[in-house]
C-alpha positions in Angstrom: -15.6 -1.1 26.8 -12.7 -0.9 24.3 -11.7 -4.5 25.6 -15.1 -5.8 24.8 -15.0 -4.3 21.4 -11.1 -5.7 20.5 -12.5 -9.2 21.7 -15.6 -8.9 19.5 -13.3 -7.8 16.7 -11.1 -10.8 17.0 -13.8 -13.2 17.3 -15.0 -12.1 14.0 -11.5 -12.1 12.2 -10.8 -15.9 12.5 -7.3 -16.7 12.0 -6.4 -14.2 9.7 -7.2 -11.6 12.0 -5.5 -13.0 14.8 -2.5 -12.9 12.6 -2.9 -9.3 11.8 -2.8 -8.4 15.4 0.3 -10.4 16.0 2.2 -9.3 13.1 1.2 -5.5 13.9 2.3 -5.3 17.3 5.5 -7.2 16.2 6.2 -4.7 13.4 8.2 -2.3 15.4 10.7 -5.1 16.2 11.0 -6.3 12.6 12.1 -3.5 10.7 13.6 -4.6 7.5 14.4 -8.3 8.8 14.3 -10.8 5.8 11.4 -12.7 5.0 13.3 -15.9 3.5 11.8 -17.2 0.3 14.3 -19.7 -0.9 14.6 -20.1 -4.7 12.0 -23.0 -3.9 10.7 -21.5 -1.8 -13.4 25.9 15.9 -13.7 28.4 12.8 -11.3 25.9 11.3 -13.8 23.4 12.5 -16.4 24.9 10.5 -14.1 25.1 7.4 -13.4 21.4 7.9 -17.4 20.7 7.7 -17.3 22.3 4.1 -14.5 19.8 2.8 -14.6 19.4 -1.0 -15.5 15.8 -2.1 -14.2 16.1 -5.5 -11.4 13.9 -6.8 -8.0 15.3 -6.4 -4.5 14.3 -7.1 -2.0 13.6 -4.5 0.3 16.8 -5.5 -1.6 19.7 -7.2 1.6 21.0 -8.4 2.4 17.9 -10.2 -1.0 16.8 -11.8 -0.3 13.5 -13.3 2.8 11.6 -11.4 1.6 8.5 -12.5 2.5 9.3 -16.2 6.1 9.9 -15.5 7.7 6.6 -16.0 9.9 5.3 -19.1 8.6 3.6 -21.9 9.8 0.2 -22.3 11.2 1.1 -25.7 12.9 4.1 -24.9 16.3 2.4 -24.1 17.7 -0.8 -23.1 16.1 -3.3 -20.9 19.2 -5.3 -20.1 21.7 -2.9 -18.7 23.9 -2.9 -15.5 20.9 -3.0 -12.9 19.1 -6.2 -14.8 22.8 -7.8 -15.2 23.2 -7.4 -11.4 20.2 -9.0 -10.7 20.9 -11.8 -13.1 24.3 -12.4 -11.9 23.1 -12.6 -8.1 20.4 -15.0 -9.2 17.9 -13.8 -7.2 15.4 -10.9 -7.1 15.2 -8.9 -3.9 12.0 -7.4 -3.4 10.6 -5.1 -0.4 7.0 -6.3 0.4 4.6 -6.4 3.4 3.7 -9.4 4.9 0.8 -7.8 7.0 -1.8 -6.8 4.4 -4.5 -9.1 3.9 -4.8 -10.0 0.2 -1.9 -7.8 -0.8 1.0 -9.1 0.6 0.4 -11.3 3.9 0.9 -15.0 5.4 -2.3 -16.9 5.7 -2.3 -18.9 9.2 -4.7 -21.3 7.8 -2.6 -22.1 4.4 -2.3 -25.9 3.7 1.5 -25.0 3.5 3.3 -25.2 6.6 5.4 -22.3 5.9 2.6 -20.1 5.0 4.7 -18.6 2.2 3.8 -15.1 1.2 0.8 -14.6 -0.9 -1.6 -11.5 -2.4 -1.8 -9.3 -5.3 1.4 -7.7 -4.9 3.3 -10.9 -4.4 1.9 -12.2 -7.5 3.4 -9.4 -9.7 6.6 -9.6 -7.9 7.0 -13.2 -8.5 6.1 -12.5 -12.2 8.9 -10.0 -12.3 11.1 -12.5 -11.0 10.0 -15.2 -13.8 10.6 -12.8 -16.6 14.1 -11.6 -15.6 15.5 -15.0 -14.1 13.0 -17.3 -15.7 11.9 -18.6 -12.4 9.1 -17.1 -10.2 10.9 -18.7 -7.0 14.4 -16.9 -7.7 13.1 -14.2 -5.2 14.1 -12.9 -1.9 11.1 -10.9 0.0 12.3 -8.5 2.6 9.7 -7.4 5.0 9.5 -3.5 4.6 7.4 -1.1 7.0 5.8 1.7 5.1 8.1 4.0 6.5 11.4 2.2 5.2 10.2 1.7 1.7 12.0 4.7 0.1 15.0 4.8 2.6 15.3 0.5 1.7 15.5 1.3 -2.1 18.1 4.2 -1.5 20.4 2.0 0.5 20.2 -0.8 -2.2 18.8 -3.3 0.2 16.2 -4.2 -2.1 16.2 -4.0 -6.1 12.6 -2.8 -5.9 9.5 -2.4 -3.5 6.3 -3.9 -4.4 4.1 -2.9 -1.6 0.7 -0.9 -2.3 2.9 2.2 -2.7 1.4 5.2 -4.4 3.2 7.2 -7.0 3.6 10.6 -5.9 5.7 14.0 -7.0 7.2 13.8 -3.3 8.3 10.4 -3.9 9.5 11.0 -7.4 12.0 13.2 -6.3 13.4 10.0 -4.1 12.9 7.0 -6.1 11.7 6.4 -9.8 8.3 4.4 -10.5 7.1 1.7 -13.0 3.8 2.7 -15.0 0.8 2.3 -12.7 -0.7 -1.1 -12.0 -3.5 -0.1 -9.7 -5.8 3.1 -9.2 -7.0 3.8 -5.7 -7.5 6.8 -3.5 -7.5 7.7 0.5 -10.5 6.7 2.2 -11.4 6.8 5.9 -12.0 3.7 8.0 -14.1 3.8 11.4 -16.3 1.7 13.4 -19.6 1.0 12.0 -21.5 2.9 14.8 -19.2 5.9 14.6 -20.4 9.4 13.9 -17.5 9.6 11.5 -19.2 10.0 8.1 -16.0 10.3 6.0 -13.3 12.9 5.0 -15.3 16.0 6.3 -16.5 17.8 9.4 -17.3 14.6 11.1 -13.4 14.3 11.9 -13.2 17.6 13.9 -11.8 16.5 17.4 -11.3 13.1 16.3 -8.0 10.9 16.6 -6.8 9.9 13.3 -4.2 7.4 12.6 -2.0 7.3 9.4 1.2 5.6 8.8 4.6 7.4 8.8 5.9 7.8 5.1 2.4 7.4 3.9 0.4 9.3 1.0 -2.3 9.2 3.9 -0.3 11.1 6.1 0.5 13.8 3.3 -3.2 14.2 2.5 -4.0 14.8 6.0 -1.0 17.6 6.2 -2.4 19.1 3.2 -5.9 19.0 4.5 -4.7 20.7 7.4 -2.8 23.4 5.5 -5.8 24.0 3.3 -8.5 24.0 5.7 -10.4 21.1 4.2 -9.7 19.2 7.4 -10.8 20.4 10.8 -7.9 21.9 13.0 -9.1 20.2 15.8 -8.5 16.8 14.0 -5.6 15.0 15.9 -3.5 13.1 13.6 0.0 14.2 14.5 0.1 12.1 17.8 -1.1 9.1 16.1 1.3 7.8 13.3 2.7 4.6 13.3 5.4 2.7 11.3 3.2 0.3 9.8 -0.3 0.9 8.4 -1.7 -2.2 10.0 -0.9 -0.9 13.2 -3.6 1.7 12.7 -6.2 -0.9 12.6 -5.0 -2.4 15.9 -5.1 1.1 17.6 -8.6 1.4 16.1 -9.9 -2.0 17.6 -8.2 -0.9 21.0 -10.1 2.3 21.0 -7.0 4.4 20.9 -8.0 6.2 17.7 -11.3 7.1 16.1 -10.6 6.7 12.5 -8.0 5.5 10.2 -7.0 7.1 6.9 -5.3 4.8 4.2 -5.7 3.8 0.6 -9.3 2.6 -0.1 -8.1 -0.6 -1.3 -6.1 -1.6 1.9 -8.9 -0.2 3.8 -11.6 -2.5 2.2 -9.1 -5.5 3.0 -9.2 -4.5 6.6 -12.7 -4.1 6.5 -13.0 -7.7 5.1 -10.9 -8.8 8.3 -13.1 -7.2 11.0 -16.7 -7.0 10.5 -17.0 -4.3 13.0 -15.3 -1.6 11.0 -16.3 -0.2 7.5 -15.3 2.3 4.8 -16.6 5.9 5.5 -17.6 8.1 2.6 -16.1 8.3 -0.9 -12.1 8.3 -1.8 -11.0 12.0 -1.6 -7.8 11.6 -3.5 -7.0 9.8 -6.7 -3.7 8.0 -6.7 -2.0 4.7 -8.4 0.3 2.1 -7.1 3.6 1.5 -8.9 6.5 -0.6 -8.5 9.3 1.5 -6.8 13.1 1.8 -7.8 16.2 3.7 -7.6 16.2 7.0 -9.4 19.5 6.7 -10.8 21.5 3.7 -12.3 18.2 1.6 -12.8 16.7 2.8 -16.1 17.1 -0.6 -17.8 15.3 -2.2 -15.0 12.6 0.4 -14.9 12.0 -0.4 -18.6 12.2 -4.1 -18.1 9.4 -3.7 -15.4 7.2 -1.8 -17.5 7.6 -4.2 -20.4 6.4 -7.0 -17.9 3.6 -5.1 -16.8 2.3 -4.6 -20.8 1.8 -8.5 -20.7 0.8 -8.6 -17.3 -1.9 -6.6 -17.7 -3.6 -8.5 -20.5 -4.4 -11.6 -18.4 -2.8 -12.3 -15.4 -3.7 -8.9 -13.7 -7.6 -9.9 -14.1 -6.7 -13.4 -12.6 -4.7 -12.2 -9.8 -7.4 -9.3 -8.8 -10.2 -12.2 -9.0 -8.4 -14.3 -6.7 -7.4 -12.0 -4.4 -9.3 -8.7 -4.6 -12.7 -9.1 -5.8 -14.1 -10.3 -2.6 -13.5 -7.3 -1.0 -13.3 -4.5 -3.7 -16.1 -6.1 -6.3 -15.8 -6.3 -10.1 -12.8 -4.6 -11.7 -12.9 -2.7 -14.8 -9.4 -3.7 -15.1 -5.9 -2.0 -14.8 -5.4 1.7 -15.2 -4.7 3.3 -18.4 -0.7 4.0 -19.0 0.9 7.0 -20.5 4.8 7.1 -20.5 6.6 10.4 -20.2 
């Protein structure tokens, strides 16, 4: 039965779905490989049933992690970190190549190279154009979910633009730009599933989440505060890359996936046999991640770029990549600097 469901899913996907499966299964073998883009180029269960549905931040002891970035005019925007990029002649950006509509390669593209494209890719190119004068002066590196922070800390990338939520935990490890997208954790499950959302229906269910993700943090927090049924099994179903969860769901190896609602909507667009269940149960914001120390000028520069990007380019990119899956948008989130 699982095999039949998988075949039905793949049939509904078309070329993009097939690409997603291949990329996900290969992800473990492709950790941090450069993606060349040339310059041209039971009592506890009962407690779980009473889960609060109100919005909550990712870290209650830090109520507004999205408001902790440096203001563009708080200091130099052309210091050592920016000069290093200019001297190198290329911006190195950690991205995803498997997230439909965010950062992915379309196998049906007219281009033989099937260049990376998506909402996050548009932003990365805009940053390269501002700093280097040419959006093609960029090197993309495929970074799995679990490797986003380490890649920055090791200096393997200048920044990560990869649906990365700003959280207090991460602010202890890396720095972030001001927010460029608002989202929240949500549940994805087969349409005929008894799962109804982040509630008691997850009791005794197998839940997949990516290692190093805020989805996993949310599940761990839910287990600790009793909003998630104790019998919900997620510890044995973590994966290096978020898209791996969709593959496991299709294979019947898990019953539900928890991930950012924006990503979940894109995955539901890939596979018509799954859907979002319930409302988002957290409130989170994506930001561009950079080094915590020694990159203040780059952070300010990126924030200055975002000021202009939000005025018109943000909506154009949203319309091209995300409106079809997320619907009409009210625009980018408001910004407050520390």
